[in-house]
C-alpha positions, 0 to 999 in steps of 0.5 A: 534435548538440542535447542533449535537454532534459527538459520541465518536466512530465517530472520531476513526472510521474516523481516522481508515478509513483514515489511512487504506485507505491510506495504501491500496492506497500505496499498490496499487500504489506500485504494479502498480509501480513494474509491470511497472518496471518489464515491462520496465526492465525485465533483471535486475529485473530477475537477482535481483530476482534470487539473492534474491531467491538464498540467501533465499534458 
C-alpha cells in the first residue's frame, strides 16, 4: 500500500484556516462582549464614547 503524502500546499492552507478562523472567532467574541457591556453599563460607556468622539472631532 502506498502512503499518502500531504501536498506542499496542504499545511500552509490548513495553517491559514486555523489562524483566520481563530481571528474571526476572536472578533465575534469581542463583539458579543462589547454588546454585553453596553447593555449592562450604558451610562459610563456613553460618556467614554462621547469623550472619544470629542477628542477625534
